[in-house]
N, C-alpha and C positions, 0 to 999 in steps of 0.2 A: 735671576740668580736662583740657584737651587740650594737647599740647605738640608742637612741631616742633623736632627736634634734628639737628644735623650731627655726623658722627663726629669724634672728637678727633684722629685721625691718618689718614694716607693720603689719596688723592684723595676729594673730596666727590662722591659719585656718587648720593646719596640723602638726602633730608631727610624724615623721617617726616611724612606728610600733605601734603607740598608738591605732589605730582603728582595728588592727588585732584581738585582743582578742574578742572585742564586735562583730565584723563581724562574726567570727566563732560561737560565742554563738547565734547570731541571726539566722544564716544559719542552725544550729542544733536544733532550736526551744526552746532554753533555755533562750532567752532574746528577748523581743519584738523589732521591728524595731525602731530605734532612730528617733525622730522628730526634726525639726529644732527649734532653739531658746530655747530648754529645757536644763535641766541639762546635764552635761557631761564634759569630760576632757578639751574641748576647749570652754566651755560656757562663759568664761570671757576673751577670747583671743582678742576680739575687744576692743581697748583702749577707743574708744568713748562710747561704751555700758557700759564698766566698770566704766568710769567716771560718766556717767548718773546715774548708780545704786548707786555709792558711794555718789554722791551729793544728790540724793533722800533720802538716809539713814541719811542725816544730816552732812556729812563731807563737809567742805568748801574748795574749790579749792584743791582737792586731788592731791598729787604728785604721778605719776605712772612711775616706772622705769622698763624697760625690763631687765631681768636677763638671761644671756645665761647659759644653763646647759645641761648636758647629763647624761643619765643613761647607764652604761656599764654592760654587763652580760657576764660571762665567757663562758657559754654554755646554751643549752635549759633548763637544770635542774635548773640553777641559775635563769633564766628568769621565769620559772614556780614557783619557790619559791617566787619571787617578786610578781607575779600575785596572788598567794594564800595567801600571808601574808600581802601585803601592798596595793594592787590595789582596795580598796574600794568596789564598787558595783560588780566589776568583781570577787573579792575574795568571796563575799557573794554567788554569783551564783555558782562558782566552788565548794564552801563548801557544797552546797545543792545537788551536783551530787554524785551518788554512785562511788565507787573506779574505776570501769571499764570505766564508761562513762567519768569521769574526766580525766583518762589517754588518752582516745580517743580524747577528746577535746584539751587537752594540746599538744598532738602529732600533731594535725592539725594546731594549732597555731604556734608551733615551726617550722613547715615546710614552713610557708609563707615567701615570700621575705621580708627582712628588720628585721627579728626576729632571734636572736641568731646566727648571722653570715651569714644568708642567704641573701647576697647581701646588707647588711647594711654597712655604713661607720662610 
């Protein structure tokens, strides 16, 4: 089983396995390199930044709670289904690839540590 987990305290700066798909897509030239401070899976992981954005949007003293969660996948095919069906921008990029290239990219993603049972907890 693979799992993607967020830390239980402090800023969320990493989710196990979450950067694997984008890293492979960047390395294969299907996605531009990510910039800091821009959109992405961890863009709102810093509680202070999130509070500042919510306050600027007109919310008075927003209450922010950390929710512990994990995604579990039975195998690489299950994870690939998640990526192609649910994972937003990743799904859109994968959808734009031809069948053979999508298969190659998904195989590279599945082989990385922390994905679909490859060293994840």
